[in-house]
C-alpha positions in Angstrom: 25.1 72.4 51.3 21.4 73.5 52.3 19.2 75.9 50.1 18.1 78.6 51.9 15.4 81.7 51.5 15.8 85.6 52.8 12.1 87.1 52.0 11.9 90.4 52.0 15.1 92.2 52.6 16.3 95.7 52.2 20.1 95.3 51.0 23.0 97.6 52.2 24.9 99.3 49.4 28.4 98.5 49.6 31.3 100.7 48.2 32.2 103.9 47.1 29.6 103.6 44.0 27.3 101.0 45.0 23.6 101.2 44.9 20.7 98.9 45.7 16.8 98.3 45.5 15.1 100.8 47.2 12.7 98.4 47.8 12.9 95.1 49.8 14.0 91.7 47.9 13.9 88.4 48.1 17.5 86.3 48.4 17.7 82.7 47.9 21.3 80.9 48.4 22.2 77.2 47.3 25.4 75.5 47.8 26.7 78.4 49.5 25.9 80.9 46.8 23.2 83.6 46.2 22.0 82.9 43.4 18.8 84.8 43.1 17.9 88.5 44.2 14.4 89.8 42.6 11.0 91.7 44.1 9.7 88.5 44.8 10.2 84.1 44.6 8.4 81.7 44.1 8.0 79.7 47.5 9.9 75.7 47.0 9.4 73.2 48.7 11.5 72.0 51.5 13.4 75.2 51.3 14.2 77.3 54.2 12.4 80.4 54.6 13.4 83.4 56.8 11.4 86.5 57.3 13.8 89.0 57.4 10.4 91.8 57.5 12.2 94.7 56.2 15.8 94.3 58.0 19.0 95.6 56.4 21.0 92.5 55.1 24.5 93.1 53.5 27.8 90.8 53.2 28.9 88.8 56.6 31.4 90.3 58.8 35.2 89.5 59.1 38.2 90.4 61.6 41.0 90.6 59.8 43.2 90.0 62.8 42.5 87.9 66.1 44.6 85.8 68.3 41.9 83.2 69.0 43.5 81.5 71.7 44.3 84.3 73.7 40.9 85.7 73.2 38.7 82.6 73.7 41.4 82.1 76.9 40.8 86.0 78.0 37.1 85.4 79.5 38.4 82.8 82.3 41.6 85.2 83.5 41.8 88.2 86.1 40.6 91.6 84.7 43.2 94.3 85.2 41.8 96.3 82.6 40.5 99.0 85.3 44.1 98.8 86.7 45.5 102.6 86.2 48.9 101.7 88.5 50.9 99.3 89.1 49.1 99.7 92.8 46.1 99.1 91.4 47.4 95.6 89.5 48.7 94.5 93.0 45.1 94.9 94.5 42.8 93.3 92.2 45.8 90.6 92.2 45.2 89.8 96.5 41.7 90.1 95.9 42.2 87.3 93.7 44.4 85.5 95.2 41.8 85.7 98.5 39.1 83.9 96.4 41.2 81.7 95.4 44.1 80.5 97.4 46.8 78.3 95.6 46.0 78.8 92.1 48.0 79.9 89.7 46.8 83.7 88.1 46.6 84.6 84.7 45.9 88.4 84.1 45.4 90.4 81.4 44.7 94.0 80.2 46.7 96.6 82.1 48.3 99.0 80.3 51.8 100.5 81.9 52.4 103.0 79.0 50.8 105.8 81.4 52.5 104.3 84.7 54.7 106.9 86.0 57.4 103.9 86.9 58.3 100.3 86.3 57.6 97.2 88.1 59.8 94.7 89.6 59.4 91.0 90.2 60.2 91.6 93.5 57.1 93.7 94.5 55.0 91.1 93.0 57.0 88.2 94.7 55.8 90.2 97.7 52.2 89.9 97.5 52.3 86.6 96.0 54.5 84.1 98.0 54.7 80.8 96.5 51.6 81.2 93.8 52.7 81.6 89.6 51.8 84.4 88.5 51.3 86.4 84.6 49.7 89.2 84.1 49.9 90.1 80.6 49.7 93.6 79.8 47.0 94.9 77.1 48.6 94.9 74.4 49.9 92.0 74.6 54.0 92.6 74.2 55.0 92.0 77.3 54.5 90.3 80.9 54.9 91.2 84.4 56.2 87.5 86.2 56.7 86.6 89.7 59.7 84.1 90.2 57.7 80.9 90.3 56.4 82.0 87.4 59.5 82.3 85.8 61.0 79.3 86.9 58.2 77.3 86.0 58.3 78.6 82.7 62.0 78.6 82.3 62.8 82.1 82.1 65.6 83.3 83.4 65.0 85.1 86.6 65.3 88.9 86.7 63.6 92.1 88.6 62.1 93.4 85.1 59.1 92.4 83.2 59.4 89.7 80.1 58.9 91.4 76.6 58.3 90.8 73.2 60.3 88.0 71.5 61.2 86.2 74.3 57.4 86.6 75.9 56.0 85.8 72.3 58.2 81.9 72.4 56.9 80.9 76.2 53.4 82.0 75.5 52.3 79.2 74.3 53.9 77.1 77.4 51.2 78.6 79.8 48.7 75.6 79.1 51.6 74.4 81.5 51.1 76.4 84.4 47.2 76.6 84.7 46.4 72.3 83.8 43.0 73.1 81.9 43.7 76.4 79.8 40.1 77.3 78.4 41.3 76.1 75.0 39.2 73.4 74.5 36.9 72.8 71.6 34.0 73.5 73.6 35.4 77.0 75.0 36.1 77.9 71.1 33.5 76.9 70.0 31.6 79.2 72.6 33.8 82.4 71.0 32.5 81.5 67.3 29.3 81.6 68.5 29.5 85.4 70.3 31.4 86.3 67.1 29.0 85.2 65.1 26.0 87.2 67.1 27.8 90.0 65.9 27.7 89.6 62.5 31.2 87.9 62.1 31.4 85.1 59.0 35.0 84.8 59.0 38.0 85.7 61.3 42.4 85.7 60.2 44.0 83.4 63.0 47.2 84.6 64.6 47.4 83.1 67.5 51.1 82.3 68.5 51.9 79.1 68.9 49.2 77.9 67.3 48.8 75.0 64.1 46.8 73.6 61.5 46.4 70.6 63.1 44.8 72.1 66.3 42.5 73.8 63.5 41.7 70.2 62.1 40.7 68.6 65.4 38.5 71.8 66.3 37.1 71.5 63.4 35.9 67.8 63.8 35.0 68.8 67.2 32.1 71.8 66.1 34.2 74.7 65.6 33.1 74.3 62.0 30.9 77.6 62.4 32.9 80.4 61.0 35.9 80.6 57.9 39.0 80.9 59.2 42.1 81.8 57.7 45.5 80.1 59.7 48.1 82.3 60.0 52.0 80.7 60.3 55.0 82.3 62.2 58.3 81.7 60.8 59.0 78.5 63.1 56.4 76.3 61.6 57.2 78.1 58.0 59.0 75.6 56.6 56.9 72.8 57.9 53.7 74.6 55.9 55.7 74.9 52.3 56.7 70.8 53.0 53.3 70.2 53.1 52.5 72.1 49.9 50.1 74.7 51.5 49.3 78.0 49.8 47.5 80.9 50.8 43.9 80.1 49.9 44.6 76.1 50.2 42.1 74.0 52.4 43.1 72.9 55.8 44.1 69.4 55.9 41.1 68.0 57.8 39.0 70.8 57.5 37.0 72.2 54.2 36.4 74.6 52.2 36.1 77.0 55.0 38.9 76.6 56.7 42.2 77.8 54.6 45.5 78.8 54.7 46.5 82.1 55.6 49.5 84.7 55.7 53.3 84.1 57.3 53.1 86.6 60.2 56.0 88.5 61.0 56.6 90.6 64.1 58.8 93.6 62.7 58.7 95.9 65.8 57.0 95.5 69.1 54.1 98.3 70.4 53.8 101.5 71.4 53.0 101.1 75.2 56.3 98.7 75.8 58.1 102.0 73.5 59.7 99.0 71.1 57.3 100.3 68.1 60.4 101.2 65.9 60.0 105.0 65.1 62.0 107.2 63.3 61.9 109.4 65.8 62.8 109.6 69.8 60.2 108.6 72.4 59.2 111.4 74.1 60.6 109.8 77.2 63.5 108.6 75.7 66.2 108.5 78.5 63.7 105.9 80.5 64.6 103.8 77.1 67.3 101.1 76.5 66.5 101.9 72.5 65.1 105.4 72.4 63.3 105.2 69.6 62.3 101.8 70.2 63.3 98.9 67.5 63.2 96.3 64.7 62.7 92.6 65.9 64.5 91.3 63.0 66.8 93.1 60.4 66.1 94.5 56.9 68.4 91.0 55.7 66.1 89.0 57.9 62.5 90.7 56.7 63.3 90.2 53.2 64.4 86.8 53.3 61.6 85.7 55.5 58.9 87.6 52.8 61.0 86.0 50.3 60.8 82.7 51.1 57.0 82.8 51.9 56.3 84.5 48.3 58.3 81.8 46.5 56.2 79.8 48.4 53.1 81.1 47.2 52.4 82.5 50.6 50.7 86.1 51.2 52.7 87.8 54.4 50.9 90.2 57.3 54.2 91.9 58.5 53.0 93.4 62.0 54.9 97.4 62.1 53.5 99.6 64.1 55.7 102.2 64.4 56.7 104.8 61.1 60.7 103.4 60.8 58.9 100.0 61.2 56.1 100.8 58.5 59.1 102.1 56.1 61.7 99.1 56.5 58.4 96.3 55.7 57.6 98.5 52.6 61.1 98.0 51.2 60.9 94.8 51.9 57.5 94.0 49.8 59.3 96.2 47.3 62.5 94.0 47.1 60.8 91.0 46.8 57.6 91.3 45.3 55.6 89.7 48.0 51.9 90.6 48.4 50.4 91.3 51.3 49.5 93.4 54.7 51.0 95.7 57.1 49.4 94.6 60.4 48.4 98.0 62.4 50.4 100.2 60.6 49.2 102.9 63.6 52.0 105.8 62.9 52.6 106.1 59.6 55.0 108.5 57.1 53.0 110.6 54.2 54.9 109.1 51.6 54.9 105.8 52.7 51.0 105.8 52.7 50.6 106.3 48.6 54.0 103.9 48.5 52.1 101.2 50.2 49.2 102.0 47.6 51.7 101.7 44.9 52.4 98.3 45.8 49.2 97.1 46.7 50.0 96.2 50.4 47.0 96.3 52.5 46.6 98.2 55.2 45.0 95.7 58.0 44.2 98.2 61.1 42.4 97.7 64.0 40.3 101.4 65.3 39.3 100.3 68.3 43.4 101.0 69.6 42.9 104.7 68.7 40.5 104.3 72.0 43.2 103.1 74.4 46.1 104.7 72.4 45.2 108.4 72.2 46.4 109.9 75.2 49.3 107.7 75.0 49.9 108.6 71.6 50.2 112.4 72.6 52.3 112.0 75.8 55.2 110.0 73.9 54.5 110.8 70.3 54.5 114.4 70.6 53.7 116.2 67.5 52.8 112.8 65.5 48.9 112.2 66.5 48.1 113.5 63.2 50.2 110.6 61.5 48.3 108.0 64.2 45.8 105.6 62.7 46.0 107.9 59.5 42.5 105.8 57.8 41.7 109.1 55.3 44.8 109.2 54.0 45.0 105.2 53.4 41.2 105.4 51.7 42.3 108.8 50.1 45.5 107.5 48.3 43.9 103.9 47.4 45.0 102.1 49.9 42.8 98.6 50.6 41.8 98.9 54.4 41.0 95.6 56.2 39.3 95.9 60.1 40.2 94.0 62.5 40.6 94.0 66.2 43.8 92.2 67.6 41.4 90.1 70.0 42.3 90.3 73.2 44.0 93.6 72.9 40.4 94.6 71.7 37.1 93.2 71.8 36.6 90.8 68.6 33.1 93.2 67.9 33.4 95.0 64.2 30.9 97.1 65.3 33.3 98.6 68.0 36.2 98.5 65.1 33.7 100.4 62.6 32.0 102.8 65.3 36.1 104.1 66.4 36.6 104.4 62.8 34.1 106.6 62.7 33.5 108.3 65.7 37.4 108.4 66.7 36.3 109.0 70.6 35.7 106.5 73.4 34.3 109.5 75.8 32.8 113.0 75.8 35.4 114.6 73.9 35.6 115.7 70.0 36.8 113.2 67.7 40.7 112.7 68.0 41.7 114.4 64.5 38.4 113.8 62.9 40.2 114.4 59.6 41.9 110.8 59.4 37.5 109.3 60.1 35.7 107.2 57.9 32.5 107.4 57.1 30.4 105.1 58.4 30.0 102.9 54.5 33.6 103.5 54.2 34.3 101.1 57.8 31.6 99.2 56.6 32.9 98.3 53.2 36.4 97.6 55.1 34.6 95.1 57.1 33.3 92.5 54.1 36.6 91.0 53.6 36.2 93.1 50.3 32.7 92.0 49.0 30.7 94.5 47.1 26.5 94.5 47.7 25.0 91.5 48.3 24.0 89.9 44.2 23.8 86.6 42.3 27.0 85.3 42.7 28.0 86.8 46.6 28.8 83.6 48.9 26.3 82.9 51.2 27.9 84.7 54.1 25.7 87.1 54.9 24.1 89.5 57.6 21.2 90.7 58.4 20.9 93.5 61.0 17.5 95.7 62.5 18.3 98.7 61.7 20.3 100.1 58.4 24.1 100.8 59.8 24.4 103.8 57.3 21.6 105.7 58.6 22.0 109.4 58.6 22.5 110.6 62.3 23.0 114.3 63.9 26.6 113.8 64.8 29.6 111.6 64.1 29.4 111.1 67.8 25.1 109.8 67.9 26.8 107.3 64.2 29.5 105.9 66.6 27.1 105.3 69.3 24.1 104.2 66.6 26.9 101.5 65.3 28.4 100.5 68.8 24.6 99.2 69.1 24.3 97.7 66.4 21.5 94.7 66.4 22.2 91.3 64.4 19.0 89.5 63.6 20.7 86.4 61.8 24.6 85.8 60.5 25.0 83.1 57.7 27.9 81.2 56.8 28.4 79.4 53.4 24.0 79.4 53.2 23.9 77.6 56.8 22.5 79.7 59.9 25.0 80.3 62.5 23.5 82.9 64.1 19.8 83.5 64.9 18.1 86.1 67.2 14.6 86.1 65.1 
């Protein structure tokens, strides 16, 4: 462990009743912990000193929901985010095929939820001939494949997209389609460095098809930069339990910065695919096989998984986007006594928020999703927008909030998430249901993994900022703009500098 001294830093107060010294202080980090916070520390021979020069020091930021392998791959994929129609996607694809003829294509980012028609495999085949093409929707819940890709991935040939559970199962096999898939330790290291440059000190990795052995290998190859909590899925649950791993345990082959996280369960689908399970039908239910979406597991199956994980010492992270899925998940937590979180909680009932608080279940939410889903929510969940991304209800009722990105669905950027929670708009329109907005102080507190204002005993996981993140501005638009453009001067993990712009 290193010893580090940060001189003349202003502390950012974290928490509803927090306070901080008005004058800059010196902060000493020894053996991974803050051991002194005083007005002036005497020099210590051999100790690295960093001059903060009055910058603002806060606990390091966490992203509580990342698919790290997918996010790492995203930089090499065909960017389909600009597409507004199937025709736009096909045009971007034609351009890529002309640029790199004969090379398999993995695309990411189109949002078909607002399109006026369904797409077909045959129209993709007409453009791509024998080149395998996999185009992954921006919510990550389905993919548009051509026939060569379906055959290569051993999927049944069909004329429709591959959705939900079937897609999640096949995703890890994409590496065999594209050869060098960009998930080498060097690629992961670049991703982690980019996260550190945004002040991230830790993340929860929900990658599909990943394994703890993957992290042990990466850890020894230079990916020991940030704190990582690795989540298991149902298919590796028994293996994880047989290894005796409980939530919080150090992953074999790593050090204490890489630990066992929760069991991840995907209990329903997504808004864009109309598979999020809701109490009421979608507005375009006439187009859907399941008018109100659907559950991926029965209530009995869900309770069985929660009970098994809880008995083995694992927390549970339950993906639930629709209000029916949230209600069913909370019933499972209540029945089993399991601890953990609802991931997303995008549409909620008022009483279910109160129940979440009573059960002590966290709401692990991704505010940047509301920027993408605003218009679609109004279209397909009419009359329900006031119950979407209901952060104010959650906070006021005593639910613990934990912010994340769901990268690559949104960028691995905590300042984007914080700004979205505060301003709730991505354009010149007024904030969307600003009665559910958070203050900057509340959003920041939900982004630091429960840590209070930096003090003696704090983890040596710190971020030094060029500007005060809690500074007042004339309105939420100006506040959101300032938050999105926050500059990170220094990021420290366990007392080790992992990013410096000084």
